[in-house]
N, C-alpha and C positions, 0 to 999 in steps of 0.2 A: 430631342436626340442628344443635344449637347449636355443636358443635365444628366441623362442616363450614362453618357460616356464618362463624364466627370465623376459620377457616383461609382461606376465600375473601376475607374482609375484609383479612386480613394480606397475602396475596399481591397482591391488587388495589391496596392502598395502597402497597406497596413498588414496584410497577410504575409507578403513576401519579405518585408523588412523586419518582421518580428524577431528574426534570428540574425539580423545583420551585425548587431553589436558583438555577437559571440560565436558566429558560425565557424570561423577558422579554428577557434579554441577547442571545438568539439573534436576535430581531427588530431590536434596536438595532445589532447587528453587521452586519445586512443593510442598514443605512442608514436605517431608519425613525426618525422623530421621535417624541416622546412622544404627540402627537396621533394620528399615523398608526398607531403600534403599538397604542394603546388603541382606535382605531377598528377595527383588525383583530380585536382581542380582543372588542370589542363585537359583531362579526359572529358570533363564537363564541357569545356570549350570545343573540343574535338567533336563530341556528340552533337553539340549545337550546330556545328558546321555541316557534318555529315547528314543529319536528319532534316536540315532545312529544305533540301530538295524533295524528298518523299512527302513531307508534311506540308510543304509550301503550296501544293496543288489542292489540298483539302479545302482551304478557304474559298478557292475559286470554283470548286466542283460541289462539295457538300454544303458549302455556305460558311460565312464568317462566324455565325452563331455556333455551328457544329464544331468548328475548329476551336473556338474559345472554350466550349464546354469540355472538349477532350483535354485541353490544356489544364483546366481546373481539376479534373479527376486524376490525371497523371501526376500532377504536382502534389496532390493530397496523399496519394499512395507512396510516392518516393520520399516525401518528407518523413513519413512514418518509417521507411526503410533506413533513412539516415539515423533516426533515433535508435533503431534496432542495431545498426552497425556500431554505434557508440556503446550501447549496452553490452554488446558481445566483444568489445575491444578488437574489432575486425582489422585485418591487415590492409595494406595499401591496395591490393587487387580488388578486394571487396568494395572499398571506397570508390575505386575507379569505375567499377561496374555500375554502382548506384548513381554515380555522378553522370554517367552517360544517359541512364534512363531519366534522371532529373532534367537533363538538357532537352530530351524529347518533349517533356511537358512545356518547356518554355518556347520551343519551336512552334507548337500549336498556337501560341499567343502572338508570336512575332508576325507583323504584317496584317493579321486578321483584324485587330482592334482598330488600327488606323484606317484600313480599307473600309471597314464597316461604317465608321464615322463619315469619311469623305463621300462615300456613295450615298449615304442618307442625306447629307447636306446638299449634294448635287440634285437629288430627287426633290428635296424640299425648296430648291432654288434659293439657297442661302447666299446672300450677296456680300457677306463680310470676308475678312481675311483669315486664312487658316492659321496664321501666326498667332492671332488673338485666342483662338480655341486651344492651340497647343501650348501657348504661354499660360493660360489658366490651368491646363493639365499639369504643367510644371509646378504651379503654386499648390495645387491639390496634392501632387506627389510629394512635395516638401512637407506638407502637413501630415500626410500619412506616414512618411518616413520618420518624422519627429515622434509621432505617437508610437509607431511600431518599434523602432529601434531602441528608444528610451525605455518603453515598457518591457521589451524583451530582455534588455540588459539587467534591469532591476529585478525582474522575475528570476533570472539566472543567479543573481547575487543572493536572493532570498532563498532559493531552492538549489538548483544545479543547472548546468548548461544544457541538459536534455529537456527540461520542462518547456522552454520556449518553442521547441520543435513540435511538441504535442499541441500547444495552443495554436501554432501556425497551421497545423493540419486541420484543426477545427475551423479556423478562419477561412481556409481555402475551400473547405466543403461548403461553408455558408456562401462564399462568393459564387460557387458553381450553381447553387440553388437559386440565388438571386438572378444570375445571368440567364438561367433557364426560364425564369418568369418574365423578365423585362427586356431581354435582348432579342430583337427580331430583325431579319434582313430586310432592308428597305432600299429600293433603287438598285437592286442587284438581281440578275437572273442567273440561276445555276446553270453550269455547263455540264453536259454529260461526260463522264469519265470514260476513257478508251482502254482502261486496264492499267495495272500498276506500272509495267515496264514502259508502255507507250506514254503513260502520263508523266513518268519521270523524264523521259526523253523530251516530251513537250515542254515541261517546266524549264529544263536546261535551255532548250531552243528559244523559248520566249524570254527567259532571263537574259540571254545573250543578245537577242534582237532588241528588246525594249529597255534593257538596262545597260549591260556591258557594251552593247553596240553603239550607244550614244555617248560620245566622249565627255560631254558635260556631266553625265551621270557616272560614267566609269571612273573618272579620276576622283570624284568625291567618295565613291565606295572604297577605292584603294587607300585614300587618305585615312580612312577609319581603321585600317589594318594596324597601323602603328599606335594610334591613340587608344583604341579599344583594348589592345593587348596589355598596354601599360595600366590602363584603368582597372582591368580585372586584377592585376597583380597588387595594385595599391589598395583596392577594396578588401582584398584577402589578408594582406600582411600589415596593414596599418594598426590592427589591434594588438598583436604581440609587440610591435614597435613602440606603441604608446605605453603599454605596460612596462616595457623595458626602460623607457624614459622616466616613468613614475617609480621605478624600483619596487613594484608591487605586482606580482604575477596574478593576484586574485582581485584586482580593483575593477571588477566588471562594471560597477557604477560609473567609473571614469569613461569606459567605452560607450556607455549609454549617453553620457554628456557629449562625447565627441560626435556620436551619431546624431544627436539632437542638434548640435551646432551645424553639422553638414546639412541636415534637413532644413533648418532655419535659413541657411545660406541658399539652399536650393529654392526655397520659397521666394527669397529676395531676388534671386536670379530670374525666376519666372515673372516677377513684377517688373523687372528691368528689361525684359526681353525685347519688348516693342521699342522702348527708348534706345536700347543698344543697337537695334536693327536700323533705326532711323539715322544713325550716324554714318551709314554706308549706303551706297547706291545699289550694290549687288549683295546677294545672300552669301555667296562664297567668300566675300571679303569678311563677313561676320565670322564665318567658320575659321578662316586663316588667323584672324586676330585672336580668337578664343584658344586655338591650339598653341599659338605662341605664348600667350599668357599662362596657360596651364603648364607648359613645359618649364617656364621660369619658376612658377609656384612649387612644382614638384622638386626641383633642385633645392629650393629653399626649405622645403619640408624635410628633405634628407639631411640638410645641414643644421636643422633646428636643434638647439641644445636643451630645450625645456618643453614641457607638455603644453603650456598655454600657447607658445609660439607655433608649435607643431599643429595644434588644433586649429588655430587661426588660419594658417596657410592651407590646411586641408579644406577648411570651409571656403576659402577663396577658390579652390579648384571646383568645388561643388557649385558655387555661385556662377562662375564663368561657364561651366558646362550647361547649367540650366538656362543661362541667358542665350546661348548659341543654338541649343537643340531645336527650338521651334523654327528657326531659320532653315536648318538642315532638313527637318521634316517637311516643311512647306516647299522647299526647293525640289526635293525628290517627288513629292506628290503632284506638284504642278506639271511634271514632265511625263507622268505615267498614265496610260489609258485605264479606264475603270476595270475592264475585264481582266487586266494583267497586273493590277496594282498590288494585290496581296502577294502574288507570285514574285514580283520583282523586289518588293520590300523584304520578303523572306530571303531572297538571294543576297540582298544588301546585308542582312544579318549574318548570313553565311560568310561573306567576304570579311566583314569586320571581326567575326569570331575567330577566323583562321589565324589572325595575328597572335591571339592569346595562347594557341597551342604550343608555340615555340617560346614566346616571351615569358610566360609564367614560370615554367621549370628553369629556364635560363637565368632569369633574375633571382629565382629561389636559390639556385646554385651560387650565385654571386653573394646572396645574403648569408649562406652557410659559410662561405670562405672569407668574406670581408665585412660582413655585417649589413644590417638593414640600411643605414645611411648611404652607403656606397650604392646599393641597389636602387634606391630612390633617385639619387643623382643621375645614375645611368638611365633610369626610366624617363626622367625629364629630357635627357639628351635624345633618347629614342623617339619621343614624341615629335621632336623637331624634324625628324625624317619625313613626316607627313607634309611639311610645308612645300617642298618642290612639287609634289604630286598635286596639292591643292591649287598651286599657281597654274598648273596645266589645266585644271578644271576651270579656272577663271578665264583662261584664254578661249575656252570653248563654250563659255556660258552663253545661253540663248536669251532672248528677250523675256521669256517667262520667269527667269531668275531674278529680274530686277524687282525692286520693291514697289514700283509704280503699277505693275500688272497684278490684277486680283489673283491670289493663289488658288482660289477655288475653281478657276477655269483651266481646263486642260488644253494647252495650245496645240495648234497644228504644227507638225514638225516638217521641215523642209528636207 
């Protein structure tokens, strides 16, 4: 199961990241301003938040595999729609509409993959720590990101920014076929659906009861609102910012190098995840330290006066994020019952995505008025707002969140 999971993560990452080096440039080539492009991207984030509820129940009713396959098909189609919008020089509203549908594809993935893995490990009586599996996933993700983003950037430089989207669609279709062959639900029993409206009401009720209703989970979810919103903005705008620093608007190869540096840093972060986690007694302390470091690194990124310094600081953000993510994943999964796991993890994605709906166009407006450096400094300051919320989570942290307790065991809640 772990090998299948890591293989799916690798192929998924390769497909998704093939356009990461140049995705925002596609919108700018279509004639959109910073504010318009980020407003369209905010619609993606909004769609992510809105559709987490209706799609969140699919993994718990139809099955994790069915949800994953729906995500693969939807992303394949919407990637082709992105390419078509670029070819037609579509306006901001067309980009916004396609972005919402693209978000639907990702919501089918969110929660389903992790839930599929954890359920299978429980069934097979895996006695290791979830952090180890998730840390390896970060390493694999870094390798996939390195290959995908670097390859996509140089394909764009050799051809145009539209070709990587066509290759991405082909990779996503391949991923869907592979998942259909090798991914099967193990250790999970499907639950009968009570109809769309009742199912949505059930998802909200169970998300509140098993996620939001538990303070130790609620505050960690809220902490992601600030961090995720800024992360979306940085991932979207770091490309034109680096081209601006390089004084060359067509240096797509440079963007590939930057993406490759981020991917290498992500791999290092995955390798360091367990060592980093051993420095702290509690997982929330790992998250707090990572958020603080990333805020400082983003401020430095905004103040960087050269491309090498900017790339190094951005790689630092990727390394820290990869090092703390396994602790966050293990923390949440250790507190969630199997039958509700995918639902609550989808709700977690909903909460974190909601921050990007306001943050992205807001920081985009700052970039239009005062430049990218100011927006990144402000973004680093916004990330710091997560710290008080995370300290509240630490106060409510239960015994399952300590590193001494096996993460694969779902504890009884008092």
